[in-house]
C-alpha positions as CSV (number, residue, x, y, z in Angstrom):
1,M,-0.1,0.1,-0.1
2,I,2.7,2.5,1.1
3,R,4.8,1.5,-2.5
4,K,1.3,1.9,-4.3
5,N,1.1,5.6,-2.8
6,F,4.8,6.4,-3.2
7,L,4.2,5.6,-7.2
8,F,1.0,7.4,-7.2
9,V,2.9,10.9,-5.8
10,L,5.7,10.5,-8.1
11,T,3.9,10.1,-11.1
12,A,1.7,12.9,-10.5
13,I,5.0,15.0,-9.3
14,A,6.5,13.8,-12.9
15,F,2.8,15.2,-14.6
16,L,2.8,18.2,-13.0
17,S,6.7,18.9,-14.1
18,S,5.9,17.8,-17.6
19,A,3.0,20.1,-17.5
20,T,5.1,22.9,-16.4
21,W,8.0,22.6,-18.5
22,A,5.6,22.0,-22.0
23,Q,5.3,25.8,-22.3
24,A,6.9,28.4,-23.2
25,P,8.7,30.3,-20.3
26,D,8.1,34.2,-19.3
27,K,10.1,36.6,-21.7
28,D,11.9,38.5,-18.3
29,K,13.0,35.3,-17.2
30,V,14.4,33.9,-20.2
31,V,16.2,37.0,-20.6
32,A,17.3,37.1,-17.1
33,S,18.4,33.9,-16.8
34,A,20.3,33.8,-20.2
35,D,22.3,37.4,-19.5
36,R,23.1,35.5,-15.7
37,A,24.6,32.4,-17.2
38,F,26.6,33.9,-19.9
39,E,27.7,36.7,-17.5
40,K,29.7,33.7,-15.8
41,F,31.4,32.5,-18.7
42,T,32.3,36.9,-19.9
43,K,33.6,37.2,-16.5
44,A,35.7,34.1,-16.6
45,Y,37.1,35.4,-20.0
46,V,41.1,36.4,-19.7
47,G,42.3,37.8,-22.9
48,P,43.6,38.5,-25.3
49,A,41.9,35.3,-26.6
50,P,39.1,34.0,-29.3
51,G,35.5,33.7,-27.0
52,C,31.7,32.9,-28.1
53,A,28.5,34.6,-29.6
54,A,25.1,33.4,-28.1
55,A,21.4,34.1,-29.2
56,V,18.5,32.7,-27.1
57,S,15.2,33.2,-29.3
58,L,11.3,32.8,-27.2
59,N,8.1,32.1,-29.2
60,G,10.8,32.7,-32.6
61,D,11.6,36.2,-31.3
62,V,15.2,36.6,-30.2
63,V,15.0,37.9,-26.8
64,F,19.0,37.7,-25.8
65,E,22.5,38.3,-28.0
66,K,25.9,38.7,-26.5
67,A,29.6,38.0,-27.2
68,F,32.5,38.0,-25.7
69,G,36.3,37.8,-26.5
70,L,38.0,38.5,-30.3
71,A,37.3,37.4,-33.6
72,D,40.6,38.2,-34.7
73,L,43.6,38.3,-32.3
74,E,45.5,40.2,-34.5
75,H,43.6,43.0,-35.3
76,N,41.7,43.1,-31.9
77,V,38.6,43.0,-33.3
78,P,36.0,41.9,-30.9
79,N,33.4,39.6,-31.3
80,T,30.0,40.5,-32.0
81,P,26.2,38.6,-32.6
82,Q,26.5,39.3,-36.2
83,T,29.8,37.8,-36.2
84,I,30.0,35.3,-38.8
85,F,31.5,31.8,-37.2
86,E,31.4,28.2,-39.3
87,S,29.0,26.2,-37.4
88,G,30.6,22.7,-38.0
89,S,28.4,19.8,-38.0
90,V,25.1,21.9,-37.0
91,A,25.6,22.3,-40.9
92,K,23.9,18.5,-41.7
93,Q,20.4,19.5,-40.7
94,F,20.8,22.2,-43.3
95,T,22.3,18.9,-45.9
96,A,19.5,16.8,-44.6
97,A,16.7,19.3,-45.6
98,A,18.1,19.5,-48.4
99,L,17.4,15.6,-49.3
100,V,14.3,16.3,-47.6
101,L,12.7,19.1,-50.2
102,L,13.8,17.6,-53.2
103,Q,11.8,14.5,-52.3
104,Q,8.5,16.8,-51.4
105,D,9.7,17.8,-55.3
106,G,9.3,14.1,-56.4
107,K,12.9,14.1,-57.4
108,L,14.0,10.9,-55.2
109,S,13.1,9.4,-52.1
110,I,15.5,9.2,-48.9
111,D,15.3,5.7,-49.5
112,D,16.3,4.6,-52.5
113,P,19.7,3.4,-52.6
114,V,22.7,5.6,-52.9
115,K,23.9,3.7,-55.7
116,K,21.2,5.4,-58.2
117,Y,23.0,8.6,-58.0
118,I,26.3,7.8,-57.1
119,P,26.9,4.7,-59.4
120,E,30.5,4.6,-58.6
121,L,30.2,3.9,-55.1
122,P,31.1,0.1,-54.8
123,D,28.1,-2.4,-54.5
124,Y,28.8,-3.7,-50.7
125,G,26.2,-6.6,-50.7
126,S,23.5,-5.0,-48.7
127,P,21.1,-1.7,-49.6
128,L,22.7,1.2,-48.5
129,T,20.4,4.1,-48.6
130,I,20.2,7.8,-48.8
131,R,18.3,7.5,-44.7
132,H,21.3,5.4,-44.1
133,L,23.7,8.1,-44.6
134,L,21.5,10.8,-42.8
135,N,21.3,8.5,-40.0
136,H,24.8,7.5,-39.6
137,T,24.1,4.5,-40.1
138,A,25.5,3.5,-43.4
139,G,28.6,1.9,-41.7
140,L,30.8,4.1,-44.1
141,R,34.1,5.0,-42.9
142,D,34.9,8.7,-42.5
143,W,37.2,10.3,-45.0
144,G,38.8,12.0,-42.6
145,A,39.8,9.7,-40.5
146,V,40.9,7.1,-43.9
147,L,43.1,10.4,-45.3
148,S,45.3,10.9,-41.7
149,L,46.8,7.5,-42.7
150,T,48.5,8.8,-45.6
151,G,50.3,11.2,-43.1
152,A,48.6,14.2,-44.3
153,G,44.7,14.4,-43.3
154,R,42.7,17.1,-42.4
155,G,44.8,20.2,-41.2
156,D,47.4,19.0,-43.1
157,R,46.0,19.4,-46.8
158,V,44.0,21.4,-48.7
159,I,40.6,19.3,-49.0
160,T,38.4,19.5,-52.0
161,Q,35.2,17.6,-52.6
162,D,36.6,15.8,-55.3
163,L,39.1,14.3,-53.2
164,A,36.6,13.6,-50.3
165,L,34.8,11.3,-53.0
166,D,37.9,9.6,-54.3
167,V,38.7,8.5,-50.6
168,I,34.7,7.2,-50.2
169,I,34.6,5.5,-53.7
170,H,37.6,3.6,-52.4
171,Q,36.6,1.7,-49.5
172,K,35.8,-1.7,-50.5
173,A,34.4,-2.5,-47.6
174,L,31.7,-1.1,-44.3
175,D,32.1,-0.8,-40.7
176,F,28.9,-2.9,-40.3
177,T,26.1,-3.5,-42.4
178,P,24.0,-0.6,-43.1
179,G,21.2,-0.3,-40.6
180,S,22.5,-2.6,-38.2
181,E,24.2,-0.2,-36.3
182,Y,25.0,3.9,-35.6
183,S,28.3,5.4,-36.1
184,Y,29.1,8.7,-36.9
185,S,30.5,9.1,-40.4
186,N,31.0,12.3,-42.1
187,S,31.3,10.3,-45.5
188,G,27.5,10.2,-45.6
189,Y,26.9,13.6,-45.5
190,N,29.3,14.9,-48.1
191,L,27.7,11.7,-50.6
192,A,24.5,13.4,-49.4
193,A,25.7,17.1,-50.7
194,I,27.1,15.4,-54.2
195,I,23.2,13.6,-54.5
196,V,21.7,17.2,-53.8
197,E,23.9,18.7,-57.2
198,R,23.4,15.5,-58.8
199,V,19.0,15.6,-58.7
200,S,19.1,20.0,-58.3
201,K,21.4,20.3,-61.3
202,Q,23.0,22.8,-59.0
203,K,25.3,23.5,-57.0
204,F,24.9,22.8,-53.3
205,P,25.9,26.4,-51.9
206,A,23.6,27.9,-54.8
207,F,20.4,25.2,-54.2
208,V,20.6,26.1,-50.4
209,E,20.4,29.5,-50.6
210,E,17.6,29.5,-53.0
211,R,15.4,27.0,-51.2
212,L,16.6,27.3,-47.3
213,F,18.3,30.8,-46.9
214,K,16.4,33.1,-48.8
215,P,12.9,32.2,-48.1
216,L,14.2,32.2,-44.4
217,G,15.8,35.8,-44.4
218,M,19.5,34.2,-43.5
219,K,21.5,36.9,-45.2
220,N,24.4,36.0,-43.5
221,S,24.6,32.3,-44.2
222,S,26.7,30.6,-46.6
223,W,29.2,27.9,-47.7
224,R,33.0,27.6,-47.2
225,D,33.0,25.9,-50.9
226,D,36.0,27.7,-51.5
227,Y,38.6,28.5,-48.1
228,Q,40.4,31.5,-50.1
229,R,37.3,33.4,-50.4
230,I,37.3,36.6,-48.8
231,V,34.4,36.5,-46.0
232,P,33.5,39.5,-44.1
233,G,32.6,39.8,-40.3
234,R,34.0,36.0,-40.0
235,A,35.9,34.9,-37.0
236,Q,39.2,33.5,-37.4
237,A,39.4,29.8,-35.2
238,Y,42.0,29.3,-32.7
239,S,43.3,26.7,-30.5
240,R,46.0,26.0,-28.1
241,Q,47.8,23.6,-26.2
242,G,46.9,24.0,-22.4
243,N,47.6,26.9,-21.2
244,G,50.1,27.9,-24.4
245,P,49.6,30.4,-26.8
246,W,46.5,31.1,-29.2
247,R,47.2,29.8,-32.4
248,H,45.8,30.0,-35.9
249,N,43.3,27.1,-37.1
250,M,41.3,27.8,-40.1
251,P,39.8,25.2,-42.0
252,F,41.3,25.1,-45.0
253,M,38.7,22.8,-47.1
254,N,36.7,22.9,-49.8
255,V,34.0,20.1,-48.5
256,Y,30.7,21.0,-47.7
257,G,28.0,18.8,-46.7
258,N,29.3,17.1,-43.7
259,G,30.1,20.9,-42.3
260,G,31.3,24.2,-44.0
261,M,28.4,26.5,-43.4
262,L,29.3,29.9,-42.5
263,T,26.6,31.5,-40.2
264,T,25.9,33.9,-37.2
265,V,23.7,33.2,-33.9
266,G,21.2,35.3,-35.0
267,D,20.6,33.1,-38.9
268,W,20.4,29.9,-36.6
269,M,17.2,31.5,-34.4
270,K,15.8,32.3,-37.8
271,W,16.2,28.4,-38.6
272,N,14.6,27.2,-35.3
273,A,11.5,29.6,-35.4
274,M,11.1,28.0,-38.9
275,L,11.3,24.5,-37.5
276,D,9.0,25.4,-34.3
277,S,6.6,27.5,-36.8
278,Q,6.7,25.0,-39.6
279,S,6.5,27.8,-42.2
280,L,8.3,25.8,-44.7
281,G,5.7,23.0,-43.9
282,A,5.1,20.1,-41.2
283,P,6.2,17.3,-43.5
284,L,9.9,18.8,-43.5
285,V,10.0,19.4,-40.1
286,Q,8.7,16.1,-39.0
287,A,11.1,14.3,-41.5
288,L,14.2,15.7,-40.1
289,E,12.6,14.9,-36.3
290,T,12.2,11.2,-37.1
291,R,14.6,8.8,-35.1
292,G,16.1,6.5,-37.3
293,V,15.3,3.0,-36.6
294,L,17.8,0.2,-37.1
295,N,17.4,-3.0,-38.9
296,D,16.3,-4.7,-35.5
297,G,13.7,-2.5,-34.9
298,R,15.4,-0.4,-32.0
299,K,15.1,3.5,-32.4
300,I,18.0,6.0,-32.3
301,S,18.0,9.3,-30.8
302,Y,20.1,10.7,-34.1
303,A,17.4,11.6,-36.8
304,L,18.2,13.5,-39.7
305,G,20.8,15.5,-38.6
306,L,19.4,16.1,-35.7
307,T,19.4,14.5,-32.2
308,V,15.7,14.3,-30.9
309,D,16.4,13.3,-27.0
310,K,15.8,14.7,-23.3
311,Y,17.7,17.3,-21.3
312,K,16.6,16.5,-18.0
313,G,13.3,15.8,-18.8
314,L,13.0,18.6,-21.7
315,K,12.3,17.6,-25.3
316,D,15.4,18.6,-26.9
317,V,16.5,18.6,-30.5
318,A,19.8,19.7,-30.8
319,H,23.3,19.4,-32.2
320,G,26.9,20.2,-32.2
321,G,29.9,20.9,-34.1
322,A,33.6,21.3,-34.0
323,T,35.4,22.0,-36.8
324,A,39.4,22.8,-36.8
325,G,39.0,25.7,-34.0
326,Y,35.6,26.1,-34.5
327,Q,33.1,24.7,-32.2
328,T,29.2,25.3,-31.7
329,F,26.2,24.4,-29.9
330,L,22.4,24.5,-31.6
331,T,19.8,23.9,-29.4
332,R,15.7,23.8,-29.2
333,Y,13.3,22.8,-27.0
334,P,10.2,22.8,-29.0
335,D,7.7,22.2,-26.2
336,N,9.0,25.5,-24.8
337,K,9.6,27.6,-28.0
338,V,13.2,28.5,-26.6
339,S,16.0,27.9,-28.7
340,I,19.5,28.5,-27.6
341,G,22.5,28.6,-30.1
342,V,26.5,29.2,-29.1
343,M,29.7,29.4,-31.6
344,C,32.9,30.0,-30.3
345,N,36.1,30.4,-32.2
346,G,38.7,29.2,-30.0
347,T,38.7,25.3,-28.4
348,S,37.7,26.8,-24.7
349,P,35.3,27.5,-22.9
350,G,32.8,24.6,-24.6
351,A,29.8,25.9,-26.9
352,G,27.9,23.0,-25.0
353,G,28.8,23.7,-21.9
354,I,27.7,27.5,-22.1
355,A,24.2,26.2,-23.9
356,A,23.5,23.4,-20.8
357,S,24.3,26.8,-18.5
358,I,22.1,28.7,-20.1
359,T,19.1,26.3,-20.4
360,D,19.8,25.2,-16.8
361,E,19.3,28.6,-15.8
362,I,16.3,29.5,-17.6
363,F,14.5,25.9,-17.0
364,G,15.5,25.3,-13.3
365,P,15.8,24.1,-10.9
366,F,15.2,20.6,-12.1
367,P,13.8,18.3,-10.0
368,E,16.7,15.4,-8.1
369,P,17.0,12.8,-10.6
370,P,16.2,9.8,-8.4
371,R,19.4,8.2,-7.0
372,T,20.6,4.7,-7.5
373,E,22.3,3.3,-3.7
374,P,25.8,2.0,-4.6
375,A,26.0,-2.0,-3.2
376,K,28.1,-2.6,-1.0
377,V,31.1,-4.6,-2.6
378,S,34.6,-5.2,-1.0
379,E,37.6,-3.7,-3.2
380,D,39.0,-7.2,-2.9
381,E,35.5,-8.7,-5.3
382,L,36.3,-5.3,-7.0
383,K,40.0,-6.6,-8.1
384,K,38.7,-9.3,-10.1
385,F,37.8,-6.9,-12.8
386,V,40.7,-4.9,-13.0
387,G,42.8,-5.0,-16.0
388,I,42.4,-4.5,-19.7
389,W,39.6,-5.3,-22.0
390,R,39.3,-5.3,-25.9
391,N,36.1,-4.4,-27.9
392,E,35.3,-7.2,-29.9
393,K,34.0,-5.2,-32.8
394,T,36.7,-2.0,-32.6
395,H,39.9,-4.0,-31.3
396,A,39.7,-0.6,-29.1
397,P,40.8,-1.1,-24.9
398,A,39.4,-0.3,-22.4
399,R,40.7,-0.5,-18.8
400,F,38.7,-1.3,-15.4
401,V,41.2,0.2,-12.7
402,I,40.7,1.2,-9.0
403,E,42.0,4.9,-7.8
404,N,41.6,6.0,-4.5
405,G,39.1,3.4,-3.8
406,V,37.1,4.5,-7.0
407,S,36.3,2.0,-9.7
408,R,37.0,3.2,-13.1
409,W,35.6,2.2,-16.5
410,S,37.9,3.5,-19.7
411,G,38.3,6.6,-17.1
412,A,35.0,7.2,-15.8
413,R,33.8,6.8,-12.5
414,I,31.3,4.0,-12.2
415,V,28.8,2.9,-9.6
416,P,28.9,-1.0,-8.1
417,M,25.2,-2.3,-8.2
418,G,26.0,-6.2,-7.7
419,G,26.0,-9.2,-9.2
420,G,29.1,-7.7,-11.9
421,Q,26.6,-4.8,-12.6
422,F,27.6,-0.9,-12.9
423,T,26.5,2.6,-13.8
424,V,28.5,4.5,-16.2
425,G,26.9,7.5,-16.0
426,S,23.4,6.8,-17.8
427,N,24.9,3.8,-19.4
428,Q,25.0,0.1,-17.7
429,L,28.5,-1.8,-17.7
430,K,27.7,-5.5,-17.2
431,F,30.2,-8.7,-16.4
432,T,29.6,-12.2,-17.1
433,F,31.3,-15.0,-15.4
434,D,32.8,-18.3,-16.1
435,K,31.4,-21.5,-13.9
436,D,34.7,-20.6,-11.8
437,G,33.2,-16.8,-11.0
438,K,35.5,-15.4,-13.4
439,P,35.1,-12.3,-15.4
440,M,35.2,-13.3,-18.8
441,S,32.9,-11.0,-20.9
442,A,31.9,-7.3,-20.2
443,E,29.1,-5.4,-21.9
444,T,28.1,-1.6,-22.0
445,V,24.7,-0.3,-23.3
446,N,23.6,3.4,-23.6
447,S,20.5,4.9,-23.6
448,D,20.0,3.8,-27.4
449,G,20.2,-0.1,-26.1
450,E,23.4,0.3,-28.3
451,V,25.5,-2.9,-27.2
452,R,29.3,-2.9,-27.1
453,R,31.0,-6.7,-26.1
454,F,34.4,-6.6,-24.3
455,V,36.9,-9.6,-23.7
456,P,39.8,-9.7,-21.1
457,E,43.3,-9.6,-22.7
458,R,46.6,-9.5,-20.7
459,E,49.3,-6.7,-20.7
460,W,52.0,-7.5,-23.2
461,T,55.6,-6.7,-23.4
462,P,56.9,-8.0,-26.4
463,T,60.8,-9.2,-26.8
464,P,62.5,-7.8,-29.9
465,A,61.9,-11.0,-31.3
466,D,58.5,-10.3,-31.4
467,L,58.6,-6.7,-33.2
468,A,60.9,-7.8,-35.5
469,A,58.2,-10.0,-37.1
470,F,55.9,-6.7,-37.5
471,K,59.2,-4.8,-39.3
472,G,58.9,-3.8,-42.9
473,D,56.7,-2.2,-45.5
474,W,53.0,-2.1,-45.5
475,F,50.2,-0.6,-48.1
476,S,46.7,-0.4,-48.3
477,E,44.9,0.4,-51.5
478,E,41.5,1.8,-49.9
479,A,43.5,4.3,-47.9
480,G,46.3,5.1,-50.4
481,A,48.6,4.9,-48.0
482,T,52.3,3.7,-47.3
483,I,53.6,3.1,-43.4
484,T,56.6,1.3,-42.1
485,V,56.8,-0.6,-38.9
486,A,60.5,0.0,-37.6
487,V,62.2,-1.4,-34.4
488,D,64.5,0.2,-32.6
489,A,65.5,-2.5,-29.2
490,D,62.4,-3.2,-27.5
491,K,60.3,-0.4,-29.0
492,A,58.1,-0.2,-32.6
493,F,57.4,2.5,-34.3
494,I,55.2,3.5,-37.6
495,K,57.2,5.6,-39.9
496,Q,56.0,7.7,-43.3
497,R,57.9,9.9,-45.3
498,P,59.0,12.7,-44.6
499,A,59.4,12.9,-40.9
500,T,56.3,11.0,-39.0
501,S,57.7,8.8,-36.5
502,L,55.2,7.6,-34.1
503,L,55.7,4.8,-31.0
504,M,53.5,1.9,-31.4
505,Q,52.4,1.3,-27.4
506,P,52.0,-2.4,-26.7
507,L,48.2,-3.2,-25.6
508,Y,47.8,-7.0,-25.6
509,K,48.9,-9.7,-27.8
510,D,49.8,-8.4,-31.6
511,H,47.8,-5.3,-30.4
512,F,49.6,-1.8,-30.0
513,G,47.9,2.2,-29.5
514,V,49.3,4.6,-31.6
515,Q,47.9,8.6,-30.9
516,G,44.4,7.4,-30.6
517,Y,44.4,4.6,-33.6
518,V,44.7,0.5,-32.6
519,V,47.1,-1.0,-34.6
520,W,46.6,-4.7,-34.7
521,F,48.3,-7.8,-36.6
522,T,47.2,-11.3,-38.0
523,R,48.8,-14.4,-38.7
524,D,48.4,-17.4,-40.7
525,K,47.4,-20.5,-39.9
526,N,50.8,-21.2,-39.1
527,G,51.6,-18.1,-36.8
528,K,53.3,-16.1,-39.2
529,V,52.3,-12.3,-39.7
530,N,50.4,-11.6,-42.8
531,G,48.7,-8.6,-42.4
532,L,48.2,-5.2,-40.7
533,H,44.8,-3.1,-39.8
534,V,44.7,0.4,-38.2
535,G,41.1,1.0,-36.7
536,T,39.8,3.9,-34.8
537,S,36.0,4.8,-33.7
538,R,35.2,6.5,-37.1
539,M,37.0,3.7,-39.2
540,R,36.8,0.1,-37.6
541,D,39.2,-1.9,-39.9
542,M,41.4,-0.7,-42.4
543,P,43.8,-3.3,-43.8
544,F,47.2,-3.7,-45.0
545,V,49.5,-5.9,-47.0
546,R,53.2,-6.2,-46.6
547,V,55.1,-5.0,-49.7
548,K,57.1,-7.5,-50.9
């Protein structure tokens, strides 16, 4: 009886909270809250340094706009709300919208196979559709990760749309069967922009200008399809290492669709106002906000260029972005008619953090989330999980450690729940055991239901003789890259001309960590090394063959 009453009270509180949040807040409160939140970052600003611009709209009207920091450190030009920034991956929703418009024109369907429009793409044996591209469920390797294997990736050379396409169509394999998983990849959105051009018979920037920017009055928006073009009012982008000096970090690329949009926080508010009012039609907005569905029927939070989720109980439609030194975040709370946009031209502070702070001030205080009481698990019991674990799909390592009595999984604090189960933020971590009670595998499950499986490995210290088996030149036709494995005493290195030399840090048998990548070797039935592979989060397995 007590439990039933308790559940009734919780339900009533949740209903009242939802009813309160599902309405537009008071304008004066929004303005005061945004000002208070933004002021914290303004006061913390230490110049001369880059900074950020922010805008907040209510019911489609901009009610707050402010900026801090410098748009140009060399000429002491300040950021303003009218400063133009590069929006990074926030641009993806505009690319998706362009394809939805073409679908409404009857010129394509986003469920069409990609090869219908890009016939030079390999046949991967499973249907690969435009929707897969837009949901990040295509399994395509990210062209930036592939290019980095050549020794000259993003930020190291001028990259054109033709070059990105060339990299993509040379990939003979996918990371997974289309529609079976979610994995963020810029490649899909570059292909999406190319499809827009081939179907519309217009350059992508011209199509978006005509169909989206002009109708919405986004006069300060354009595309970086020519990185050498002068853009009046644009902030320069910067980054730095630790507390070192700020340095220019501009994207000298001519690729677009995945990013490359230049805009202002004010223009962003016009776009979100359209999404709220559905002034370009409800079908467009509904399509953009339709979450992806995997082959097994599971829904993911990623829709078409937008993530549709919840933030502390509020329906949240958002996307973040980062290109070179720019970082951005645009979010919309459709039930409350509030939008928040933050654009920065430096690598700190974080645009997403500023947006979250503004949200918290406007809608907070939030009800305290229910606390999950940790189980009482002895340190001796926890020690059985300590060690290095290998992701079965990506080969990437995860470590279970205990530091000052705190358990951590890949650096994140975890809370023991007993029985080999832990919580990791909003994710779950679960171990299974063999008949002797020894952990034999681990699984993590995120809010989208994605399962990642890990197996235990032993730390490995290779001998010089072990390393000698990997020596030599290795070539990947798909990446267009050659690397050399060199050995010096008990250390191995990845080398490339003219001066690249990267230490290969041993992980477990035949596996090494190399600056965020995993490099591993395969062997034939006789135990002889016959293949080299490189993987990272957006490129799971790039095979190399030994050059004879």
